[in-house]
DOSEDO-260893 format. One line per 8 residues: their letters; for each residue x negated, y, z of N, C-alpha, C. Coordinates in steps of 0.02 Angstrom, whole numbers, plus 50000, padded with zeros to 5 digits. Layout:
A = X,Y,Z,X,Y,Z,X,Y,Z | ...
// end
This chain:
MDVRTLFD = 51728,50382,51779,51687,50416,51770,51603,50360,51740 | 51628,50311,51726,51568,50263,51686,51583,50268,51636 | 51516,50264,51597,51497,50292,51519,51533,50219,51475 | 51550,50209,51418,51564,50164,51388,51530,50125,51346 | 51478,50172,51311,51417,50160,51255,51346,50167,51271 | 51318,50121,51252,51245,50146,51268,51236,50207,51246 | 51248,50233,51201,51205,50288,51179,51232,50344,51217 | 51308,50350,51227,51333,50387,51292,51277,50391,51356
DLQWRGIV = 51280,50344,51369,51234,50332,51436,51176,50354,51420 | 51147,50359,51381,51084,50371,51341,51080,50467,51342 | 51157,50495,51332,51147,50555,51296,51153,50611,51368 | 51195,50546,51419,51222,50584,51489,51182,50588,51523 | 51107,50554,51513,51056,50558,51577,51005,50596,51525 | 51035,50646,51460,50974,50676,51443,50933,50658,51430 | 50912,50594,51384,50859,50533,51377,50851,50558,51288 | 50890,50569,51277,50890,50562,51173,50889,50643,51176
YDSTQGTR = 50824,50653,51151,50798,50708,51124,50815,50702,51058 | 50815,50666,51013,50828,50661,50934,50835,50599,50918 | 50886,50578,50861,50874,50492,50835,50894,50507,50776 | 50864,50452,50730,50892,50463,50646,50967,50447,50646 | 50995,50468,50599,51062,50482,50579,51082,50395,50574 | 51131,50360,50614,51162,50309,50631,51134,50284,50673 | 51099,50320,50705,51086,50259,50790,51131,50242,50818 | 51174,50307,50838,51228,50279,50883,51273,50240,50848
ELLAREKV = 51290,50229,50804,51351,50176,50766,51314,50111,50747 | 51255,50111,50754,51205,50045,50735,51200,50024,50811 | 51204,50053,50853,51205,50035,50926,51267,49995,50959 | 51324,50048,50935,51382,50020,50964,51413,49969,50902 | 51383,49941,50862,51400,49890,50797,51393,49844,50829 | 51302,49835,50834,51289,49768,50853,51223,49769,50907 | 51199,49714,50895,51147,49694,50954,51088,49714,50906 | 51045,49753,50944,51002,49781,50909,50918,49747,50935
TAYSGFDP = 50876,49735,50892,50816,49727,50928,50763,49815,50934 | 50749,49833,50986,50718,49872,50983,50646,49861,51007 | 50596,49909,50990,50523,49905,51021,50502,49974,51067 | 50452,49979,51099,50426,50022,51095,50358,50011,51112 | 50322,50058,51094,50233,50021,51073,50200,50064,51170 | 50144,50031,51191,50100,50061,51241,50045,50049,51223 | 49983,50087,51210,49937,50089,51196,49875,50079,51286 | 49849,50013,51271,49812,50019,51326,49755,50070,51349
TADSLHVG = 49751,50109,51360,49683,50172,51347,49657,50161,51429 | 49698,50101,51497,49682,50091,51562,49713,50016,51563 | 49699,50015,51623,49720,49932,51657,49785,49932,51666 | 49812,49995,51675,49864,50024,51714,49911,50051,51681 | 49978,50037,51678,50035,50097,51677,50048,50142,51719 | 50046,50212,51698,50073,50271,51748,50136,50309,51754 | 50163,50326,51768,50217,50369,51779,50238,50393,51723 | 50186,50428,51691,50223,50453,51610,50244,50387,51555
HLLPIMVL = 50233,50325,51595,50250,50289,51525,50325,50262,51562 | 50360,50280,51618,50405,50243,51636,50467,50252,51587 | 50468,50343,51552,50547,50331,51520,50558,50306,51470 | 50497,50301,51424,50523,50231,51375,50524,50155,51394 | 50501,50139,51465,50497,50075,51477,50588,50060,51502 | 50589,50124,51536,50679,50145,51559,50723,50129,51517 | 50718,50151,51450,50746,50151,51371,50740,50091,51365 | 50707,50040,51344,50681,49978,51330,50734,49917,51387
ARLQRFGH = 50737,49947,51473,50779,49924,51496,50837,49929,51505 | 50871,49977,51477,50921,50011,51485,50952,49959,51406 | 50920,49961,51345,50946,49924,51306,50963,49854,51327 | 50915,49836,51358,50933,49753,51380,50999,49741,51417 | 50994,49797,51470,51078,49800,51501,51130,49801,51464 | 51118,49821,51406,51183,49833,51361,51175,49763,51301 | 51145,49730,51328,51143,49682,51287,51086,49656,51216 | 51082,49727,51196,51009,49738,51151,50922,49684,51180
SPIALIGG = 50903,49680,51128,50841,49637,51128,50787,49686,51138 | 50748,49702,51198,50692,49741,51198,50615,49708,51174 | 50581,49731,51136,50501,49703,51117,50463,49773,51153 | 50400,49753,51210,50351,49792,51228,50314,49776,51180 | 50270,49822,51138,50223,49804,51109,50159,49821,51128 | 50099,49793,51121,50046,49824,51170,50002,49832,51131 | 49969,49884,51121,49944,49912,51062,49858,49883,51066 | 49857,49816,51081,49762,49795,51058,49732,49821,50997
GTGLIGDP = 49785,49829,50948,49741,49848,50886,49742,49940,50901 | 49764,49979,50902,49800,50035,50903,49748,50057,50955 | 49743,50016,51026,49715,50077,51073,49640,50062,51059 | 49601,50034,50990,49548,50029,50991,49516,50104,50961 | 49588,50134,50918,49579,50200,50878,49603,50247,50921 | 49665,50233,50951,49692,50310,50977,49732,50373,50957 | 49791,50369,50980,49840,50431,50949,49821,50476,50947 | 49825,50527,50901,49807,50586,50911,49876,50644,50929
SGKTAERT = 49940,50601,50920,50003,50647,50957,49976,50668,51027 | 49991,50730,51025,49972,50767,51088,49920,50769,51109 | 49876,50750,51061,49797,50773,51115,49769,50837,51045 | 49715,50861,51087,49683,50931,51086,49626,50917,51067 | 49580,50854,51077,49543,50834,51066,49521,50735,51044 | 49476,50732,51008,49451,50647,50983,49459,50613,51060 | 49492,50570,51064,49499,50510,51110,49419,50474,51121 | 49388,50455,51160,49336,50407,51180,49365,50344,51150
LLTLEQVE = 49331,50310,51116,49346,50258,51065,49309,50205,51158 | 49376,50172,51148,49360,50096,51211,49324,50016,51169 | 49286,49998,51204,49273,49922,51187,49323,49872,51152 | 49289,49819,51144,49336,49770,51131,49347,49742,51197 | 49288,49716,51233,49325,49697,51299,49365,49748,51356 | 49367,49809,51359,49387,49849,51388,49472,49872,51370 | 49483,49858,51295,49542,49837,51272,49585,49788,51296 | 49545,49727,51288,49571,49666,51312,49589,49662,51386
TNVRGVQS = 49545,49698,51423,49565,49705,51496,49620,49731,51514 | 49629,49799,51487,49683,49841,51495,49746,49812,51456 | 49743,49746,51414,49810,49752,51404,49835,49684,51441 | 49783,49644,51471,49805,49591,51537,49836,49644,51594 | 49798,49714,51607,49844,49741,51649,49900,49765,51639 | 49917,49790,51584,49988,49827,51557,50020,49765,51539 | 50037,49696,51528,50085,49663,51515,50106,49641,51583 | 50069,49635,51612,50088,49602,51711,50128,49649,51715
QLSRFLDF = 50114,49717,51733,50153,49771,51741,50220,49781,51699 | 50250,49773,51639,50301,49770,51581,50346,49719,51631 | 50317,49655,51657,50370,49637,51670,50425,49619,51727 | 50402,49687,51764,50427,49700,51819,50505,49756,51804 | 50494,49773,51740,50563,49805,51715,50608,49775,51670 | 50578,49708,51624,50610,49685,51567,50608,49606,51596 | 50676,49578,51581,50670,49498,51570,50658,49466,51539 | 50600,49433,51535,50579,49391,51474,50634,49318,51480
DSATNPAR = 50653,49305,51538,50674,49242,51529,50748,49242,51527 | 50771,49292,51509,50854,49300,51503,50873,49242,51456 | 50937,49223,51461,50953,49161,51411,50991,49186,51356 | 51004,49266,51349,51045,49269,51299,51000,49313,51256 | 50975,49378,51297,50936,49406,51256,50873,49453,51303 | 50815,49386,51287,50754,49409,51312,50703,49444,51292 | 50671,49481,51335,50620,49529,51308,50574,49488,51272 | 50548,49525,51243,50481,49492,51195,50421,49527,51229
LANNAEWL = 50367,49511,51234,50286,49564,51218,50259,49533,51166 | 50229,49583,51126,50200,49571,51081,50137,49608,51067 | 50068,49593,51045,50016,49653,51034,49992,49645,50956 | 49987,49708,50919,49989,49729,50887,49902,49701,50840 | 49852,49684,50917,49795,49639,50885,49807,49583,50829 | 49861,49568,50849,49862,49495,50808,49873,49518,50719 | 49897,49567,50709,49886,49596,50637,49844,49637,50621 | 49846,49678,50681,49795,49729,50653,49714,49719,50618
TTMSAMEF = 49704,49686,50685,49624,49674,50687,49597,49600,50643 | 49645,49584,50590,49654,49529,50562,49657,49559,50494 | 49672,49621,50459,49675,49649,50413,49611,49686,50405 | 49608,49674,50313,49544,49708,50292,49540,49745,50284 | 49494,49824,50266,49520,49902,50246,49553,49888,50161 | 49530,49804,50119,49558,49830,50061,49645,49817,50066 | 49652,49777,50118,49720,49756,50109,49752,49811,50157 | 49725,49866,50191,49761,49903,50214,49784,49961,50172
LRDVGKYF = 49725,49984,50135,49730,50034,50092,49781,50007,50025 | 49806,49935,49998,49858,49928,49966,49900,49924,50003 | 49912,49897,50047,49977,49873,50089,50024,49925,50124 | 49976,49980,50148,50005,50033,50181,49986,50079,50148 | 49909,50122,50119,49907,50162,50118,49919,50193,50045 | 49940,50153,50014,49988,50156,49931,50034,50188,49934 | 50111,50194,50001,50132,50219,50001,50140,50291,50056 | 50090,50330,50037,50099,50383,50115,50044,50413,50051
TVNYLLAK = 50064,50483,50038,50037,50541,50026,49988,50576,50058 | 49942,50603,50041,49901,50640,50116,49941,50695,50123 | 50001,50740,50074,50035,50783,50079,50073,50775,50133 | 50120,50714,50137,50133,50696,50188,50142,50674,50261 | 50065,50650,50255,50025,50660,50305,50028,50721,50341 | 49987,50765,50300,49951,50828,50315,50042,50861,50356 | 50088,50852,50330,50155,50895,50350,50157,50886,50425 | 50129,50815,50457,50164,50796,50522,50118,50851,50578
ESVKRRIE = 50153,50866,50641,50151,50913,50664,50077,50909,50720 | 50072,50825,50732,49996,50824,50776,49958,50827,50730 | 49962,50823,50670,49893,50810,50636,49862,50870,50594 | 49928,50919,50596,49908,50997,50579,49890,51034,50653 | 49912,51025,50713,49862,51066,50766,49817,51040,50777 | 49799,50983,50744,49720,50946,50763,49677,50968,50706 | 49700,50968,50633,49680,51023,50588,49629,51083,50605 | 49690,51129,50627,49703,51208,50663,49635,51216,50698
SEDGISYT = 49614,51164,50749,49565,51145,50814,49509,51165,50793 | 49471,51167,50828,49400,51174,50816,49371,51119,50799 | 49378,51057,50825,49347,50999,50793,49378,50964,50740 | 49429,50978,50721,49477,50958,50667,49492,50866,50712 | 49514,50849,50642,49520,50770,50664,49500,50725,50616 | 49455,50665,50636,49458,50620,50600,49484,50566,50568 | 49469,50545,50505,49486,50498,50465,49524,50451,50512 | 49489,50398,50568,49508,50374,50605,49586,50372,50631
EFSYSLLQ = 49571,50446,50670,49634,50473,50710,49699,50473,50647 | 49685,50517,50590,49721,50556,50547,49767,50466,50515 | 49719,50409,50514,49770,50345,50484,49788,50319,50553 | 49810,50356,50619,49846,50317,50653,49917,50295,50642 | 49946,50360,50616,50017,50351,50594,50035,50304,50548 | 50006,50274,50513,49991,50224,50438,49994,50173,50493 | 49963,50163,50531,49945,50084,50581,50007,50081,50599 | 50030,50133,50659,50105,50108,50697,50182,50116,50627
AYDFLMLH = 50166,50144,50582,50203,50121,50527,50206,50069,50517 | 50144,50012,50512,50148,49961,50498,50149,49910,50553 | 50157,49928,50610,50179,49903,50694,50259,49869,50650 | 50298,49929,50632,50384,49929,50628,50384,49901,50572 | 50344,49889,50541,50348,49828,50462,50341,49769,50492 | 50296,49749,50528,50274,49681,50556,50346,49671,50604 | 50359,49693,50632,50391,49693,50700,50488,49680,50653 | 50490,49715,50602,50538,49687,50563,50538,49640,50532
NRFNCRLQ = 50495,49600,50513,50479,49555,50464,50492,49502,50537 | 50449,49499,50580,50456,49437,50639,50528,49425,50656 | 50533,49478,50664,50585,49491,50730,50673,49516,50717 | 50669,49561,50644,50726,49585,50618,50731,49665,50674 | 50676,49693,50708,50696,49739,50738,50702,49808,50695 | 50760,49846,50721,50788,49890,50677,50779,49957,50722 | 50745,49954,50787,50755,50027,50817,50693,50024,50845 | 50645,50080,50839,50592,50090,50889,50612,50181,50936
VGGSDQWG = 50580,50167,50989,50577,50227,51048,50516,50254,51073 | 50524,50309,51077,50453,50328,51101,50460,50410,51122 | 50413,50433,51135,50429,50508,51176,50440,50552,51094 | 50449,50605,51101,50460,50647,51051,50405,50675,51013 | 50337,50661,51054,50284,50689,51014,50272,50625,50957 | 50315,50582,50977,50294,50491,50914,50356,50519,50859 | 50399,50560,50858,50433,50571,50793,50407,50576,50754 | 50349,50590,50715,50326,50569,50657,50308,50520,50649
NIVAGTDL = 50260,50475,50683,50239,50416,50681,50299,50365,50687 | 50347,50377,50729,50420,50342,50721,50429,50323,50640 | 50464,50386,50604,50466,50406,50550,50440,50363,50489 | 50364,50382,50509,50318,50353,50459,50362,50265,50439 | 50362,50223,50504,50377,50188,50515,50428,50159,50473 | 50499,50206,50476,50563,50185,50454,50553,50198,50360 | 50505,50246,50351,50486,50257,50289,50459,50190,50243 | 50406,50144,50281,50375,50106,50260,50427,50061,50256
VRKLRGAQ = 50464,50035,50296,50499,49974,50290,50564,49988,50236 | 50588,50049,50227,50626,50070,50173,50595,50042,50117 | 50530,50061,50099,50498,50064,50042,50482,49993,50026 | 50455,49969,50067,50415,49891,50061,50499,49839,50055 | 50532,49843,50118,50594,49803,50127,50653,49815,50096 | 50684,49882,50084,50747,49922,50069,50803,49910,50128 | 50779,49931,50188,50808,49887,50261,50798,49981,50293 | 50868,49988,50308,50888,50039,50345,50855,50028,50415
THGLVTPL = 50804,50065,50469,50791,50070,50510,50790,50136,50545 | 50782,50119,50626,50793,50177,50654,50744,50226,50695 | 50740,50287,50727,50721,50303,50777,50735,50348,50846 | 50725,50322,50901,50753,50368,50951,50697,50396,50997 | 50699,50472,51000,50657,50489,51043,50668,50513,51111 | 50620,50518,51154,50637,50560,51231,50624,50618,51235 | 50653,50669,51268,50601,50717,51274,50519,50704,51321 | 50501,50766,51319,50416,50746,51329,50435,50793,51420
LCSPSGEK = 50408,50759,51457,50423,50774,51530,50363,50814,51565 | 50356,50878,51581,50330,50924,51616,50335,50933,51683 | 50270,50943,51728,50275,50962,51811,50313,51031,51805 | 50306,51051,51857,50337,51130,51858,50292,51185,51841 | 50213,51164,51849,50162,51211,51842,50148,51207,51756 | 50176,51146,51711,50169,51129,51655,50123,51084,51615 | 50110,51048,51679,50060,50987,51655,50095,50929,51633 | 50076,50885,51589,50117,50843,51586,50126,50796,51650
FGKTESGA = 50193,50783,51645,50237,50723,51689,50188,50673,51719 | 50171,50671,51776,50135,50616,51817,50079,50638,51832 | 50047,50695,51801,49966,50750,51838,49985,50751,51896 | 49939,50742,51939,49951,50802,52027,49838,50806,52015 | 49860,50837,52063,49793,50869,52094,49753,50818,52100 | 49764,50752,52106,49721,50692,52120,49722,50640,52054 | 49762,50652,52001,49758,50626,51922,49815,50602,51940 | 49827,50546,51887,49872,50522,51857,49901,50465,51928
VWLDPDRT = 49955,50461,51917,50022,50425,51977,50025,50350,51938 | 49986,50306,51956,49987,50249,51901,50038,50195,51956 | 50065,50137,51916,50089,50086,51931,50057,50051,51972 | 49996,50026,51971,49961,49989,52001,49943,50003,52081 | 49950,49989,52123,49943,49964,52190,49867,50013,52213 | 49822,49981,52199,49757,49982,52182,49751,50042,52168 | 49759,50087,52129,49762,50149,52073,49800,50196,52120 | 49856,50192,52155,49889,50244,52174,49910,50188,52227
TPFRFYQF = 49925,50201,52282,49949,50159,52349,50024,50172,52347 | 50080,50130,52380,50131,50128,52360,50161,50188,52410 | 50128,50196,52461,50145,50258,52489,50145,50312,52459 | 50095,50323,52421,50093,50405,52370,50126,50401,52332 | 50124,50337,52307,50187,50332,52246,50261,50359,52267 | 50280,50339,52315,50327,50353,52367,50352,50432,52360 | 50291,50448,52389,50271,50540,52403,50281,50569,52347 | 50256,50537,52274,50245,50590,52232,50337,50615,52198
WFNTEDRD = 50391,50532,52212,50449,50556,52191,50488,50582,52248 | 50471,50575,52307,50517,50607,52362,50501,50665,52393 | 50442,50707,52341,50423,50763,52343,50460,50801,52271 | 50489,50775,52235,50512,50812,52182,50560,50882,52186 | 50542,50917,52160,50569,50980,52184,50673,50999,52158 | 50699,51016,52203,50766,51010,52181,50797,51015,52123 | 50756,51066,52071,50786,51069,51989,50770,51018,51960 | 50729,50979,51968,50709,50900,51955,50737,50841,51962
VIPYLKFF = 50753,50822,52030,50769,50805,52056,50858,50751,52029 | 50906,50784,52007,50943,50757,51955,50939,50733,51895 | 50884,50752,51847,50869,50728,51785,50819,50667,51798 | 50764,50678,51835,50772,50593,51870,50798,50567,51886 | 50831,50553,51914,50893,50512,51939,50921,50482,51877 | 50941,50518,51826,50939,50493,51773,50909,50462,51711 | 50860,50499,51732,50790,50451,51682,50768,50402,51717 | 50771,50372,51793,50724,50339,51828,50726,50273,51845
TFRSQDEI = 50821,50270,51856,50839,50247,51885,50918,50226,51867 | 50921,50160,51904,50987,50129,51857,51071,50148,51901 | 51061,50190,51926,51116,50223,51972,51178,50255,51915 | 51231,50237,51941,51300,50271,51895,51312,50335,51897 | 51341,50349,51860,51349,50439,51838,51387,50456,51920 | 51429,50395,51955,51482,50421,52012,51447,50442,52069 | 51371,50391,52066,51324,50378,52124,51274,50458,52105 | 51263,50468,52057,51215,50506,52033,51280,50569,52044
VELEAEMK = 51312,50592,52052,51367,50663,52057,51389,50675,52123 | 51388,50623,52161,51381,50625,52253,51315,50649,52263 | 51265,50617,52247,51202,50668,52267,51190,50740,52247 | 51203,50742,52181,51193,50794,52158,51247,50838,52227 | 51312,50807,52225,51349,50863,52282,51325,50879,52360 | 51287,50820,52374,51254,50807,52441,51199,50862,52436 | 51159,50856,52380,51117,50906,52377,51116,50970,52381 | 51163,50990,52377,51190,51082,52353,51222,51100,52416
AHPERREA = 51258,51032,52448,51267,51066,52512,51229,51053,52575 | 51182,51026,52571,51128,51006,52619,51063,50985,52582 | 51025,51025,52561,50963,51019,52526,50922,50996,52569 | 50906,51022,52632,50866,51020,52685,50852,50929,52705 | 50915,50892,52668,50913,50825,52719,50874,50780,52649 | 50868,50814,52582,50836,50796,52526,50851,50709,52544 | 50927,50699,52529,50951,50632,52525,50929,50601,52453 | 50948,50673,52393,50925,50641,52320,50878,50626,52304
QRALARDV = 50800,50659,52337,50727,50666,52328,50723,50582,52349 | 50768,50537,52412,50742,50471,52456,50758,50436,52404 | 50848,50443,52383,50863,50407,52333,50826,50381,52285 | 50778,50440,52248,50753,50431,52198,50682,50411,52216 | 50660,50415,52263,50586,50381,52285,50611,50312,52321 | 50655,50282,52338,50670,50211,52340,50678,50182,52282 | 50727,50212,52258,50745,50162,52189,50689,50124,52132 | 50630,50211,52133,50583,50193,52100,50534,50147,52128
TEMVHGPE = 50516,50159,52162,50464,50136,52207,50467,50056,52228 | 50545,50033,52242,50568,49947,52245,50564,49947,52188 | 50565,49962,52112,50583,49924,52046,50530,49925,52021 | 50445,49960,52051,50389,49953,52077,50346,49922,52097 | 50361,49934,52173,50298,49868,52213,50364,49847,52267 | 50439,49820,52235,50451,49782,52311,50507,49835,52344 | 50550,49794,52384,50575,49819,52438,50543,49829,52513 | 50492,49769,52506,50434,49799,52580,50393,49851,52577
QVGRAERA = 50376,49882,52511,50330,49929,52517,50374,49994,52527 | 50430,49989,52510,50482,50045,52526,50498,50051,52591 | 50486,49990,52644,50493,50010,52704,50430,50039,52741 | 50372,49989,52698,50303,50009,52737,50310,50105,52720 | 50315,50112,52649,50302,50185,52648,50357,50232,52681 | 50404,50224,52688,50461,50256,52742,50434,50271,52813 | 50406,50203,52851,50370,50191,52910,50315,50239,52913 | 50255,50239,52859,50181,50290,52843,50238,50353,52859
AGVLFGGS = 50269,50360,52811,50287,50442,52803,50316,50460,52871 | 50337,50424,52927,50366,50449,52972,50303,50467,53038 | 50252,50426,53023,50178,50428,53055,50141,50511,53027 | 50134,50509,52959,50142,50556,52945,50156,50649,52945 | 50215,50633,52959,50252,50689,52987,50276,50669,53061 | 50234,50680,53087,50235,50687,53160,50292,50625,53215 | 50287,50576,53176,50298,50517,53213,50257,50500,53255 | 50282,50446,53303,50234,50410,53328,50191,50356,53306
LAAASAED = 50122,50324,53324,50087,50288,53305,50095,50238,53330 | 50145,50226,53382,50156,50170,53423,50193,50093,53370 | 50235,50127,53318,50270,50074,53299,50221,50055,53221 | 50169,50085,53202,50145,50097,53178,50073,50040,53144 | 50073,50001,53113,50018,49942,53097,49959,49970,53071 | 49904,49948,53059,49824,49938,53067,49844,49965,52969 | 49890,49920,52951,49889,49931,52858,49913,50013,52851 | 49997,50032,52879,50013,50089,52873,49958,50148,52897
ILMVFEDA = 49921,50141,52937,49912,50195,52963,49830,50218,52919 | 49799,50157,52887,49763,50159,52831,49771,50202,52767 | 49822,50175,52768,49855,50186,52696,49895,50261,52693 | 49914,50290,52750,49904,50346,52784,49865,50410,52743 | 49816,50374,52800,49750,50432,52804,49701,50402,52769 | 49729,50368,52716,49669,50356,52669,49612,50408,52657 | 49627,50446,52644,49560,50515,52617,49549,50543,52663 | 49578,50526,52751,49533,50548,52801,49459,50514,52790
PSIEVNAE = 49439,50568,52825,49357,50534,52822,49358,50469,52876 | 49303,50443,52878,49327,50381,52936,49235,50347,52935 | 49234,50318,53008,49183,50291,53020,49185,50227,53038 | 49154,50160,53073,49137,50127,53079,49101,50099,53139 | 49140,50042,53197,49105,50060,53256,49107,49972,53264 | 49056,49942,53284,49047,49863,53309,49110,49855,53372 | 49141,49790,53351,49202,49777,53419,49172,49771,53480 | 49100,49766,53478,49057,49752,53541,49075,49827,53592
EVTSVRGL = 49072,49888,53538,49077,49933,53573,49137,49951,53609 | 49196,49935,53595,49247,49938,53615,49276,49904,53664 | 49251,49844,53680,49277,49796,53696,49221,49785,53776 | 49177,49817,53768,49135,49846,53838,49172,49838,53910 | 49148,49844,53950,49197,49857,54003,49207,49931,54013 | 49149,49997,53994,49150,50048,53980,49182,50075,53914 | 49178,50035,53872,49200,50061,53812,49153,50113,53779 | 49204,50140,53736,49156,50220,53719,49145,50276,53746
NAADLAVR = 49091,50307,53734,49118,50378,53758,49158,50427,53727 | 49232,50446,53754,49254,50492,53698,49213,50524,53660 | 49199,50595,53714,49140,50642,53674,49093,50621,53635 | 49084,50563,53635,49018,50536,53598,49028,50521,53520 | 49111,50489,53530,49135,50467,53488,49184,50520,53445 | 49196,50571,53459,49213,50624,53440,49157,50666,53373 | 49086,50661,53420,49033,50680,53384,49014,50646,53341 | 48998,50572,53348,49003,50518,53292,49052,50516,53219
SGLVPSKS = 49086,50543,53224,49159,50535,53183,49154,50617,53144 | 49117,50644,53165,49111,50705,53134,49176,50754,53150 | 49208,50758,53183,49265,50783,53208,49244,50851,53259 | 49190,50840,53299,49156,50897,53318,49077,50904,53305 | 49067,50959,53321,48967,50967,53295,48946,50951,53344 | 48965,50947,53408,48907,50926,53475,48958,50897,53533 | 48907,50850,53556,48935,50843,53634,48984,50895,53673 | 48939,50960,53684,48968,51000,53727,49038,51042,53686
EAGRLIKQ = 49048,51051,53642,49110,51042,53591,49166,51018,53600 | 49148,50966,53605,49192,50907,53607,49210,50901,53707 | 49184,50903,53750,49187,50924,53806,49245,51004,53810 | 49228,51042,53790,49260,51102,53796,49320,51062,53784 | 49329,51043,53706,49376,51022,53678,49449,50964,53709 | 49399,50933,53757,49450,50875,53813,49480,50927,53840 | 49456,50969,53874,49462,51023,53935,49524,51077,53920 | 49522,51064,53851,49580,51121,53854,49622,51068,53821
GGLYVNDR = 49608,51016,53806,49678,50967,53786,49683,50968,53712 | 49653,50952,53690,49639,50959,53602,49612,50927,53582 | 49586,50855,53615,49583,50793,53602,49629,50755,53609 | 49640,50715,53529,49691,50658,53564,49679,50585,53533 | 49681,50525,53547,49661,50453,53548,49733,50435,53520 | 49746,50432,53452,49809,50393,53408,49867,50464,53438 | 49899,50438,53476,49952,50509,53508,49949,50540,53571 | 49904,50498,53611,49896,50515,53682,49828,50568,53681
RLSPEESS = 49844,50621,53721,49810,50669,53735,49753,50667,53781 | 49697,50662,53761,49651,50643,53835,49635,50701,53875 | 49641,50680,53949,49623,50707,53991,49550,50728,54011 | 49542,50781,54036,49463,50772,54068,49443,50717,54122 | 49504,50704,54139,49464,50630,54169,49457,50574,54155 | 49499,50559,54082,49470,50507,54047,49405,50519,54007 | 49368,50479,53996,49295,50469,53960,49270,50424,53912 | 49320,50378,53924,49310,50324,53855,49370,50298,53836
VTQRDAID = 49347,50267,53778,49397,50237,53736,49370,50173,53723 | 49426,50122,53725,49416,50053,53737,49463,50028,53687 | 49458,49940,53689,49493,49896,53648,49579,49914,53646 | 49598,49942,53721,49666,49958,53729,49702,49997,53686 | 49646,50065,53652,49691,50115,53612,49693,50097,53555 | 49646,50021,53527,49651,49998,53439,49705,49987,53420 | 49743,49996,53363,49784,49985,53342,49802,49912,53306 | 49818,49868,53333,49814,49811,53287,49733,49780,53311
GRVIVLRK = 49711,49811,53353,49626,49796,53356,49592,49792,53311 | 49607,49852,53258,49581,49865,53210,49553,49945,53197 | 49581,49997,53212,49616,50059,53204,49632,50103,53253 | 49584,50165,53258,49591,50186,53307,49584,50289,53269 | 49664,50324,53289,49649,50388,53250,49630,50432,53323 | 49551,50461,53290,49545,50533,53339,49591,50600,53289 | 49608,50635,53326,49647,50680,53319,49604,50753,53339 | 49608,50817,53321,49599,50888,53357,49652,50920,53324
GQRERRIV = 49686,50937,53383,49740,50993,53358,49785,50966,53311 | 49823,51004,53257,49876,50964,53240,49862,50910,53189 | 49816,50952,53148,49808,50909,53058,49719,50866,53069 | 49671,50898,53105,49616,50884,53092,49590,50806,53103 | 49601,50747,53088,49589,50682,53083,49522,50646,53093 | 49515,50589,53139,49441,50540,53098,49449,50472,53122 | 49475,50422,53055,49503,50352,53082,49425,50341,53090 | 49443,50285,53164,49375,50244,53193,49395,50158,53161
RIRL = 49381,50139,53113,49391,50076,53091,49333,50015,53143 | 49373,49991,53166,49320,49910,53226,49297,49859,53179 | 49241,49859,53172,49210,49808,53145,49221,49744,53185 | 49260,49691,53156,49272,49627,53193,49219,49582,53187
// end
């Protein structure tokens, strides 16, 4: 059941929302250089960027040559596509910092050292920030009518909005078109990939290349993904799900994918993993037979987390999940505890307080951590068997917390009932 061509594979996976005429034939006939652009609006990519990245990675696996274009120039302006208001302009220093972060993350997906078809990184600041206003007007603006730009959906929506659209963002489509021309000139790039909201910008690029070089280039756009609530894919209550582990921990990253709803997990396996048709069909059958096992979600979470953070972090995330959902703390490390309960309130105590002969009074520690409001309340809780140190229920006869209770000598978990926790960090 394996597919025979790249375009067939992309279609089976639901990745092709639209494409210019002749794209299928081009990809089947010859090896192509293709690009997708990533504006550095932050110092990390997020999961909303993964679909175009995966398309570039699939292109490379089929023998084509991908270019990841970092928008060091366009990032200074901002793309109005899909936006209802003007972006806040970034400083040059902010963009340069963001470019460095984005570049390092792309290397996790693309092979820049391939002997046959290595991926390339390019930065449009190289040509956009050195172009004068007169050059832009003569060499690019001359080839587009205002009527042509006003007809674009992203422009029409903004014109109809209360704030309208600035000339800065109005010109974005022309800058992206110029990117396509420059990549065509330098690398014979003939295909641009992006989300469906980029269709107008991509077509502007194919038009500019045709007018100035007499060459046919192509575009392929992917569907825009939304969460079940209608929000843009990758947004959660706590914000975007980032690829940077300092912004979104590998545990939370894993949980984001593991919590995928049944209706979405098979499409996401097609979009975001390299699993074959046979493997995905098998997972789909397993899900229908035993949805409670969540094997499809587990496969998705493992594959994407390993791709972004490595296999070691997959193991840590799964151990941490065991801790969070009722597993024993005995096998957990201090790092696992801190990762799982990063949002739980915490306090610090000096190592001397727990290493002394008497240790820390458990009731005092419960009050100090904010788990209970008073020592008398702590006493009642202990008498009722409702206060836990790690997994161990404190009895009325036990009155202290000592070094032996500390996980890796660094962390103690106080728990009231089943859910309310406080983390005690030991200052060494």
